[in-house]
Phi, psi and omega in degrees: 000138178281112183269352188272344188298327181288345181265354181287139180295144179288130179257131175265114182248106177267174180305131185293330183283354177291344176295340179282349184254117178263150174301149181296124176297330179299312181290325177298316180293320179301315179296321181294319178300316181297321178295318181294322179293323177295335177277002177092008181273134183273084183268131169271123184252121171251029191268311196283135180265061177212150178301143177270002177280155173282151170304131180308143186304317183296326178290317177299320180295327176296321176294320178297318178300321179299320177294313183296331179269011177060035175275068191232022182251177177303147172239179172302142177297336179282344184112156180292149183300321181302317180288317180296323176295321178295322178294316178302314181294320177300312182296325180288311187285321185265330185245353181068027184256132183262091176244155175244177180306320180295348181270000191239137170225142178258140182230169177278071183097157177299328180300317179291324179299318179295312183294324177296321178295320179295315177300323183288333188254330192265124169269158179307128179093345176296147184257139178242131178268130182232107175295142175254149356293147186236160171293133195300339184275345185303308181300320180298320179299319180294317179300314182296333179274357178087009180268179173241162180225157175229130178274137176248111188278105177279164188240150178302323181293342173263014185055036178059030175265147174288126179266156178299325180296316180294321178294311185302315186285350182253004178275124180241184184295337181258002182288127182235333191217142173243133175258116182236127182235120175203145346312146193272139162255108030247359193270340185078009181293143179237135175271122174277172183304319182292329178291318178292318181301328180289335179275334188303312181301326180288317177300317180292313183302317185265005179053043179282140164278149177227124167270112182260100184275103188248031187297334180263020185311317187279348179259081184222142194237184176060031179060026178282152174255126180292136178241121178275143177298335180290350177290344180273101191299330184292342178236011188303322182291344180268355187258135169248104182277128180245132176207186180178188183252359187300306186278321186292323186240019180053051183237039185303317183284348179284338173059064173230118172234176177204163176230146173236126185197179175303140182306327178297321178290318179299319178299318179293319177296324178297320178299317180298307185294326183297332181262339180271315187225342190074220184271161171288163183306126183299319182294316179297324179297318178297316180295321179293320177300317178297316182302313181294315181296316181294322181292328177294329180277322184209098183273017188296320180298315180296320180294326176295316179296317178301317180297320178297317179296322179294321176298318179292321176303312181300317180296310181298318180296318179296317182290324177300321183282003171261005181253109180301133178100343176261144171226149186206134172286149181281112181289141179253004179197180183060200178223052181228148166244144186227071184288146176274126190230011186290353174296342181264358179287148184074011172265166187246138179281164177303333179273001175095007179272144180266131178276116181253337187201184183292330178292316178299318182294316179296321178296317177298313182298324180285309189283327185252342181242353178058043172223132187254123173234167181257128180300141178296339178303330179292343183243013178081020179215096188284351182279347189238173165223160183253136174244128172266123177262028173276060179205177187289160177299322179297319178293321178298314181296315181293317180296318179294325176299316181293320178299314180300311180297320181293319181290326179290341179278348181285137184239000000 
């Protein structure tokens, strides 16, 4: 009898494909900034991708009422009817989209809505197209669903928009889904009607599904009108529209997102969510329903926030162009600037370290200049870094000053 087996150390074997998924550099940097601040260091943070405004008081009061009325039990996994009706009305009144209740599902944030859609659509080995720069969670979501992905490298001269030529040449026999995010995190790029119209024939021809991540819809500038990909009727059944209340109403922690799609897709997403999480927070659903309904009646609060963000965009963009060696496309949406900074690679810091990539540059700016930016490597573009201007004008001015001084010290 083998007596040694009981003495062997226990091995923890997790999924082998998880080695392909790295922790988010954004969250790592956020934690590092918080530690440095606790040590008394005055760090300017351009890291976090969330509005710095408080959730409007009336929305918070709607959540409080839900608690006081004991609306604290399980709800339908699809979301409460009141919220789904508000979403239908929002899409009709603001976007001109004709959806019904069977087309809507509520999720615990836009992130869950996207991942549920991927799980619902992707079979093992199916390919997903992801334009770069991309929101950092997209590749991980595809891996977890058992799919594969292909990056489509967009260019600054196209304002980081996916062109029809780039899309067409990258569609293969296993391609099933395109992930499209606009306004974009991290570039702030916005697709105008003509840009979307150029993609539609290719999407239709190849019978591609498209997850259209429109979470930054309300943060759009220069008097532009947001155009949803779902407005193109010839491909509407192929589109999974993703949105939520996080960015529009400063409700990131409330965790409410939603999807609008063909009922068959919604049913499949419901199956996924029912076993992974069940329903979204009942209290948050009530607050989100109020937010959408109130905004349809009076969008003035949202417009004030949008105007403030546009002022900050203008300030940040102007200050970036006062820094020799940086170049940046003018974002038309979201609250990010994505300057190209590889002119500083292979230079040496005052402490003698050589900058080789965006991670090195971000580390230098944080540790030696006390300003936090997110490396472009986290978004699939190592030549750039991301600045979030979801902070005060004073912080933007001070942070840009530190970036300029820090970059000028590199030799």
